[in-house]
C-alpha positions in Angstrom: -0.2 0.1 0.1 1.1 3.6 -0.7 0.4 6.9 1.1 -2.0 7.9 -1.6 -4.2 5.0 -0.4 -4.5 6.6 3.3 -5.0 10.2 1.5 -7.9 8.8 -0.1 -9.3 6.8 3.0 -9.1 10.0 5.1 -10.9 12.1 2.1 -13.7 9.5 1.7 -13.7 9.1 5.7 -14.4 12.9 6.2 -16.8 13.4 3.4 -18.7 10.3 3.8 -19.5 10.8 0.1 -17.2 9.3 -2.8 -18.2 11.8 -5.2 -17.5 15.0 -2.7 -14.1 12.9 -2.0 -13.4 12.5 -5.7 -13.8 16.1 -6.2 -11.6 17.2 -3.3 -8.7 15.0 -4.5 -9.3 16.1 -8.4 -9.7 12.4 -9.4 -12.7 10.6 -11.1 -14.9 8.4 -8.9 -14.1 4.8 -10.3 -10.2 5.2 -9.6 -11.0 6.3 -5.9 -13.4 3.5 -5.5 -11.0 1.1 -6.7 -8.0 2.3 -4.7 -10.6 2.1 -1.4 -11.3 -1.6 -2.4 -7.4 -2.2 -2.8 -6.6 -0.9 0.6 -9.4 -2.9 2.2 -8.1 -6.1 0.3 -4.4 -5.4 1.7 -5.7 -4.9 5.1 -8.2 -7.5 5.0 -10.9 -5.4 6.8 -13.8 -3.4 5.8 -13.5 0.1 6.3 -16.9 1.3 4.9 -20.4 0.3 5.0 -21.9 1.4 1.5 -25.6 1.7 0.1 -27.5 3.9 -2.2 -28.1 6.2 0.7 -25.0 6.6 2.7 -21.4 5.7 3.2 -20.5 5.2 6.9 -17.2 4.1 8.5 -16.9 0.6 10.0 -15.7 0.2 13.7 -12.2 -0.7 12.2 -12.4 2.4 9.7 -13.2 4.8 13.0 -10.4 3.2 14.5 -8.0 3.4 11.7 -9.0 7.2 10.6 -6.9 8.7 13.6 -4.0 6.5 12.8 -4.2 7.5 9.1 -4.2 11.2 9.8 -1.1 10.7 12.0 0.6 8.8 9.5 0.0 11.5 6.9 1.2 14.3 9.2 4.5 12.4 9.8 5.0 11.9 6.1 4.6 15.5 5.4 6.9 16.2 8.4 9.5 13.9 7.2 9.4 15.5 3.6 9.8 18.6 4.9 12.8 17.6 6.8 14.1 15.8 3.7 13.7 19.0 1.7 15.3 21.2 4.4 18.5 18.9 4.3 18.7 18.8 0.7 18.7 22.8 0.9 21.7 22.7 3.6 23.8 20.6 0.8 23.7 23.7 -1.6 25.3 27.0 -1.0 23.5 30.3 -1.5 23.6 30.6 -5.4 25.0 34.2 -6.3 23.4 34.9 -9.7 24.1 37.9 -11.8 21.4 38.9 -14.3 21.1 41.5 -17.0 17.4 42.5 -16.6 16.2 43.5 -20.1 17.9 40.5 -21.9 16.8 38.1 -19.4 13.2 39.3 -18.9 11.6 36.4 -20.7 13.6 33.3 -19.2 14.6 34.1 -15.8 11.6 33.3 -14.2 11.2 29.9 -16.1 14.9 29.1 -15.6 14.5 29.8 -11.7 11.1 27.7 -11.3 13.1 24.6 -12.7 15.9 25.5 -10.4 13.9 25.2 -7.5 12.6 21.7 -8.5 15.9 20.3 -9.1 17.1 21.9 -5.7 14.2 22.5 -3.5 14.7 25.1 -0.6 18.1 26.0 -1.9 18.8 29.9 -1.3 19.1 32.2 -4.3 20.4 35.9 -4.3 19.8 37.8 -7.6 22.1 40.7 -8.3 20.9 43.0 -11.1 24.2 43.8 -13.1 25.5 45.0 -16.5 27.5 42.3 -18.4 30.8 43.9 -17.5 29.9 43.7 -13.8 28.8 40.2 -14.3 32.3 39.4 -16.0 33.9 41.2 -12.8 31.8 39.3 -10.3 32.6 35.8 -11.9 36.4 36.4 -12.1 36.4 37.7 -8.7 34.3 34.7 -7.4 31.8 36.8 -5.8 29.1 35.2 -8.6 28.6 31.7 -9.2 26.9 32.5 -12.4 25.5 35.0 -14.8 22.1 35.2 -17.1 23.4 37.9 -19.7 24.5 38.8 -23.1 27.2 36.6 -24.8 30.6 38.3 -24.0 33.0 39.3 -26.5 35.7 36.3 -27.3 38.5 38.2 -25.4 36.4 38.2 -22.5 35.6 34.7 -22.1 39.0 33.6 -20.7 38.3 30.8 -18.0 34.6 31.1 -18.7 32.0 29.1 -20.6 28.6 30.6 -22.2 25.6 28.3 -22.7 23.4 29.9 -25.5 19.7 29.9 -24.4 17.9 32.4 -26.7 18.7 34.5 -29.8 17.1 37.6 -30.3 16.9 39.8 -33.5 18.2 43.5 -33.5 16.4 46.5 -34.3 15.1 49.8 -32.9 12.0 50.8 -30.8 10.4 53.8 -31.8 7.2 55.6 -30.5 3.8 54.6 -32.0 3.3 58.0 -33.1 6.7 58.4 -34.7 7.4 58.5 -38.4 9.1 55.3 -38.3 6.4 53.4 -36.6 4.6 52.2 -39.7 7.5 50.4 -41.1 7.9 46.6 -41.0 11.4 46.5 -41.2 14.3 49.1 -41.3 17.7 49.5 -42.8 20.6 50.4 -40.5 21.3 53.5 -42.8 17.8 54.7 -42.4 18.4 55.1 -38.5 18.8 58.7 -37.5 22.4 58.3 -36.0 22.6 61.6 -34.7 19.5 61.6 -32.6 19.0 58.2 -30.4 18.1 57.2 -27.0 20.5 54.7 -25.1 22.3 53.5 -22.2 24.7 55.5 -20.4 28.1 55.1 -21.3 29.4 55.2 -17.6 27.0 52.2 -16.7 26.9 50.1 -20.0 30.4 51.0 -21.7 30.1 48.1 -24.0 26.7 49.4 -25.6 28.0 52.4 -27.7 30.5 50.4 -29.5 28.1 47.9 -30.1 25.6 50.3 -31.5 28.1 51.8 -33.7 29.1 48.1 -34.9 25.4 47.1 -35.5 24.8 50.4 -37.8 28.0 49.8 -39.6 29.6 53.1 -38.7 32.2 54.5 -36.6 31.6 55.2 -33.0 31.9 59.1 -33.4 29.1 59.0 -36.1 26.6 57.9 -33.4 24.9 60.4 -31.0 23.3 59.2 -28.0 21.2 62.3 -27.4 19.5 61.2 -24.1 21.3 58.7 -22.0 19.3 56.3 -19.4 20.3 54.2 -16.5 18.3 51.3 -17.2 15.9 49.8 -19.7 12.6 51.4 -18.1 14.2 54.8 -18.5 15.0 54.0 -22.3 11.5 52.7 -23.1 10.1 55.8 -21.3 12.4 58.1 -23.3 11.5 56.4 -26.6 7.5 56.2 -25.8 7.8 60.1 -25.2 8.8 60.4 -28.7 12.4 61.9 -28.1 14.1 59.5 -30.6 14.3 55.6 -31.1 16.8 53.4 -29.5 18.8 50.5 -31.1 17.8 47.5 -29.1 17.4 43.7 -28.9 13.9 41.9 -29.4 13.9 41.0 -26.0 13.3 44.6 -24.7 9.6 44.0 -25.9 9.1 41.7 -23.1 9.5 44.7 -20.6 7.9 47.2 -22.9 4.9 45.4 -23.9 2.9 47.5 -26.4 4.4 50.9 -25.0 6.7 51.0 -28.1 6.8 49.7 -31.6 10.0 47.2 -32.0 11.1 47.3 -36.0 13.7 44.6 -37.0 16.7 45.5 -39.2 16.0 44.4 -43.0 19.4 44.3 -44.9 21.6 43.2 -42.3 20.6 40.3 -40.2 21.8 41.0 -36.7 21.5 38.7 -33.6 21.9 38.9 -30.1 22.5 35.7 -27.9 21.4 35.5 -24.3 22.6 32.8 -22.1 24.2 31.4 -19.0 27.8 32.5 -18.1 29.8 30.5 -15.9 33.6 29.6 -14.7 34.8 26.4 -16.5 35.1 23.2 -14.9 32.7 24.5 -12.1 32.1 21.7 -9.4 29.7 23.3 -7.2 26.3 21.6 -7.0 24.3 24.6 -7.2 25.9 25.7 -10.3 25.4 22.1 -11.8 21.8 22.5 -10.8 21.4 25.9 -12.5 23.2 24.4 -15.8 20.6 21.7 -15.7 17.8 24.1 -15.1 19.0 26.3 -18.0 19.2 23.6 -20.5 16.0 21.9 -19.4 14.2 25.5 -20.0 16.0 25.8 -23.3 14.9 22.4 -24.4 11.0 23.2 -23.1 11.1 26.5 -25.1 12.1 24.8 -28.4 9.4 22.1 -28.0 6.9 24.9 -27.2 7.8 26.9 -30.2 7.5 23.9 -32.5 3.9 23.2 -31.1 2.9 26.6 -31.6 4.1 26.7 -34.9 3.0 23.6 -36.4 0.1 22.4 -33.9 0.2 19.0 -32.5 0.1 16.3 -35.1 
């Protein structure tokens, strides 16, 4: 016999009605009746008196009800204790993340991590890519969910790609560019852009120039912002467009319009960054969680595109 037999017994004993007990347990009535019969067979006793009008506990059933409740309480306490012991095996995970690039994936990855490492503590650090690189190399972070670093920044580190996003601009719905379905980099007003502050995101200005195919001194960020929400607000106000990855739409929603680049396909990889040969159990679980999420996302995309065959 299994714990579920006793849970089913308790539900029927408390409801004294198989239909209500089945609803409470979120099962159909025939399997519930079958489980009760199996329990009676294994115990070699009759637990209920049944007829068309009512269900009553037998004398043995009444005696076993209190013991069954105690058994379930003890089992739940044991499970809680086991989860606590598992959690104690994991150091607190120090995870850096770039807010905008990871907006669409971080919740799913953390949800899976807590399934694989129940009760394990996590501290999240809202950081730029350069800060995540510094934290990993100083061993203040276990891992980072972020954009792909440049090849020269990857010494001693490994990057696992989880998502790839197209690159384009965001503009105000009322702006002159809003009716475009795609845009050429040469059509972007390079002398008037919204963007991230160079002091906080030193890699951003050079990246914009590279995406637009011009030298850095030809790009003018006329309104610098300290984070994704201020970039979105500045663009929404009609000040100017901003060059971003499509992941920004996960934060912006319908407040601004995203227009991908047409003539020059550009992409941004978002993934998990961690030290090579990492042996910490919490990082191994995080890597597994990230790969599980990546596979789930691929499967979901196929189903959405083609339907279930």
